[in-house]
C-alpha positions in Angstrom: 0.0 0.0 0.0 2.8 2.4 0.9 4.7 1.5 -2.3 1.6 2.3 -4.4 1.2 5.7 -2.7 4.9 6.5 -3.2 4.6 5.5 -6.9 1.6 7.8 -7.4 3.3 10.7 -5.7 6.4 10.2 -7.9 4.3 10.1 -11.0 2.5 13.3 -10.0 5.8 15.0 -9.3 7.2 13.9 -12.6 4.1 15.2 -14.3 4.3 18.6 -12.7 8.0 18.8 -13.6 7.3 17.9 -17.2 4.5 20.4 -17.4 6.7 23.1 -15.9 9.4 22.4 -18.4 6.9 22.5 -21.3 5.4 25.8 -20.2 8.9 27.2 -19.7 10.0 26.2 -23.2 6.8 27.7 -24.7 7.3 30.9 -22.9 10.9 31.1 -23.9 10.0 30.5 -27.6 7.3 33.1 -27.5 9.7 35.6 -25.9 12.3 34.8 -28.5 9.8 35.3 -31.3 8.8 38.6 -29.8 12.4 39.7 -29.5 13.1 38.6 -33.1 10.1 40.5 -34.3 11.3 43.6 -32.4 14.8 43.3 -33.8 13.5 42.7 -37.4 11.2 45.7 -37.1 14.0 47.9 -35.7 16.4 46.7 -38.5 13.8 47.5 -41.2 13.2 50.9 -39.7 16.9 51.7 -39.7 17.3 50.4 -43.3 14.3 52.4 -44.5 15.6 55.5 -42.8 19.0 55.0 -44.4 17.6 54.4 -47.9 15.4 57.5 -47.6 18.5 59.6 -46.5 20.5 58.2 -49.4 17.8 58.9 -52.0 17.5 62.5 -50.8 21.0 63.3 -49.7 23.0 61.7 -52.6 23.0 62.1 -56.4 23.5 59.8 -59.3 23.6 56.0 -59.2 23.6 55.7 -55.4 20.5 57.8 -55.1 18.6 55.9 -57.8 19.5 52.5 -56.2 18.3 53.7 -52.9 15.0 55.0 -54.4 14.4 51.7 -56.1 15.0 49.7 -53.0 12.8 52.0 -50.9 9.9 51.9 -53.5 10.1 48.1 -53.6 10.2 47.6 -49.8 7.3 50.1 -49.2 5.0 48.5 -51.8 5.7 44.9 -50.8 5.2 45.7 -47.1 2.0 47.5 -47.6 0.6 44.7 -49.8 1.6 42.1 -47.3 -0.1 43.9 -44.4 -3.3 44.5 -46.3 -3.6 40.9 -47.4 -2.8 39.4 -44.1 -5.3 41.7 -42.4 -8.1 40.9 -44.9 -7.7 37.1 -45.2 -9.1 36.6 -41.7 -12.4 38.2 -42.8 -12.4 37.1 -46.5 -11.3 33.6 -47.2 -11.1 34.4 -51.0 -7.9 36.4 -50.3 -6.0 33.3 -49.4 -5.3 32.7 -53.0 -4.2 36.3 -53.4 -1.9 35.8 -50.4 -0.3 32.7 -52.0 0.3 34.7 -55.2 1.9 37.4 -53.1 4.2 34.9 -51.5 5.4 33.9 -54.9 5.9 37.5 -55.9 7.8 38.1 -52.7 10.5 35.6 -53.8 11.1 37.8 -56.8 11.0 40.9 -54.7 13.6 39.5 -52.3 15.9 38.5 -55.2 15.6 42.0 -56.7 16.3 43.7 -53.3 19.4 41.5 -52.9 20.6 42.5 -56.4 20.0 46.2 -55.7 21.9 45.9 -52.4 24.9 44.3 -54.2 24.8 47.1 -56.7 25.3 49.6 -53.9 28.6 47.9 -53.0 29.7 47.6 -56.7 32.8 49.9 -57.2 32.2 50.2 -61.0 29.7 53.0 -61.0 29.6 53.2 -64.8 28.6 49.5 -65.1 26.0 50.0 -62.4 24.6 53.0 -64.3 24.2 50.7 -67.3 22.2 48.2 -65.3 19.8 50.8 -63.8 17.2 50.7 -66.7 16.8 46.9 -66.3 16.7 47.1 -62.5 14.1 49.9 -62.7 11.9 47.9 -65.1 12.1 44.8 -62.8 11.2 47.0 -59.8 8.2 48.6 -61.7 6.9 45.1 -62.7 7.1 43.8 -59.1 5.7 46.8 -57.4 2.9 47.1 -60.1 1.8 43.5 -59.4 1.9 44.1 -55.6 0.0 47.4 -56.0 -2.7 45.6 -58.1 -3.2 42.9 -55.5 -3.5 45.5 -52.7 -5.9 47.7 -54.6 -8.1 44.8 -55.7 -8.3 43.6 -52.1 -9.2 47.1 -50.9 -11.8 47.5 -53.6 -13.3 44.1 -52.7 -13.5 45.1 -49.1 -15.1 48.5 -49.9 -17.7 46.8 -52.2 -18.6 44.2 -49.5 -19.0 47.0 -47.0 -21.3 49.0 -49.3 -23.4 46.0 -50.0 -23.7 45.2 -46.3 -24.5 48.8 -45.6 -27.3 48.9 -48.2 -28.8 45.7 -46.9 -28.6 47.0 -43.3 -30.2 50.3 -44.3 -33.1 48.5 -45.9 -33.6 46.3 -42.9 -33.5 49.4 -40.6 -36.1 51.1 -42.8 -38.4 48.1 -42.4 -37.9 48.0 -38.7 -38.5 51.7 -38.3 -41.7 51.4 -40.2 -42.8 48.5 -37.9 -42.0 50.5 -34.8 -44.1 53.4 -36.1 -47.1 51.2 -36.7 -49.5 53.8 -35.2 -48.9 56.2 -38.1 -50.6 53.8 -40.5 -53.6 53.6 -38.2 -53.8 57.4 -37.9 -53.6 57.7 -41.7 -56.5 55.2 -42.2 -58.6 57.0 -39.6 -57.9 60.3 -41.2 -59.0 59.0 -44.6 -62.3 57.7 -43.0 -62.9 61.1 -41.3 -62.2 62.9 -44.6 -64.8 60.8 -46.4 -67.5 61.1 -43.6 -68.8 64.7 -44.3 -69.4 64.1 -47.9 -71.3 60.9 -47.2 -73.4 62.7 -44.6 -74.2 65.6 -47.0 -75.3 63.1 -49.6 -77.6 61.3 -47.1 -79.1 64.7 -46.0 -79.8 65.6 -49.6 -81.9 62.4 -50.0 -83.7 62.4 -46.6 -86.2 64.7 -44.8 -86.0 66.1 -41.3 -87.3 62.8 -39.8 -84.7 60.7 -41.6 -87.1 59.3 -44.1 -86.1 59.2 -47.8 -87.8 61.8 -50.0 -89.7 60.3 -52.9 -92.9 60.5 -54.9 -94.9 59.2 -51.9 -93.8 62.1 -49.8 -96.1 65.0 -50.6 -95.6 68.6 -49.6 -98.2 71.1 -48.6 -98.9 73.9 -51.1 -98.1 76.6 -48.4 -95.5 79.2 -48.6 -91.9 78.1 -48.4 -92.8 74.6 -49.7 -92.8 73.1 -46.2 -93.6 69.5 -45.9 -96.9 68.3 -44.7 -95.2 66.2 -42.0 -94.3 69.5 -40.4 -97.3 71.8 -41.2 -99.9 69.1 -40.5 -102.4 67.6 -42.9 -104.4 69.8 -45.3 -108.2 69.4 -44.6 -108.9 70.2 -48.3 -106.9 67.2 -49.6 -108.6 63.9 -50.4 -109.2 61.8 -47.3 -108.3 58.2 -47.4 -110.5 55.5 -45.8 -108.0 54.6 -43.2 -107.6 58.1 -41.9 -109.7 59.6 -39.1 -111.8 62.6 -40.0 -110.8 66.0 -38.8 -112.5 67.2 -35.6 -114.6 70.4 -36.3 -113.9 73.5 -34.4 -116.1 74.2 -31.4 -118.1 77.4 -31.2 -119.3 79.2 -28.1 
C-alpha cells in the first residue's frame, strides 16, 4: 500500500516537472519570437531611414538605387499587411496571399541585387544596369499594388453591399416601430370621407330621416314646407284609413 502511494506521488511529481518544463519552453520560444520581431522591425526601420536619406542626400547612381529599394520595400510591405489583415475576414484572399508569397520571392531577389549594386565599385557599369533594374522594380511593385488595390476595392464593395442591406432592414424595422402612423392615416381617410357621405344622405332624406320620394307630398303653403311639419291639409282627399278631422267648437 505504501509503495503504491509512493509511486503515485512520484508520477505526479514527474508530471508537474514535465508540465513546468513544457510551459517554460513555450514561454521562452514566445519571448524569443517577440524579441526577433522587435529586432527585425528595428532593423527594417533603420534600413528604410538609411535608404530615404541616401535617396534624398545623394545624387547619381547611389540615389537611384536607394530610391528603387525604398519603393520596392514600401510597396511589398503595404501589400503584405493588407492581405494578411483581410484574409481573416475574406477567405477568398487566401489565393491572393499565396500569389503574393510567390511574388515576394522575386522581390527579395531584386532587393538583394540592388543591395549588391550599392557595393559595386564600378559606377559606370551599375549605371548601365539601372534601366533593367528599374523595369524589374516597376513590374514587381505594379503587381503588388494591383493585389493590394483589388483587395481594398473588394472590401469596400462588400462594405457598401452590407450597408445597403442593413439600411433596408432598418427602414423596415423603423416602419414597424411606427405602426400607429398607418392607423392614424387610415382613420384620417375615413374622417375625410365622412362629411361628404353625410351631406349626400341629408340631400336624400327629410327632417325625420325618411327618404324623400314620390310618396312624400308637400303642402302647397309658402316656403314649400312638408306636410309632415305643417300638418295635414283638410282640403286634400281623405283616405279611408284616416280619421276625419274634428270640427272647431263654437261658443
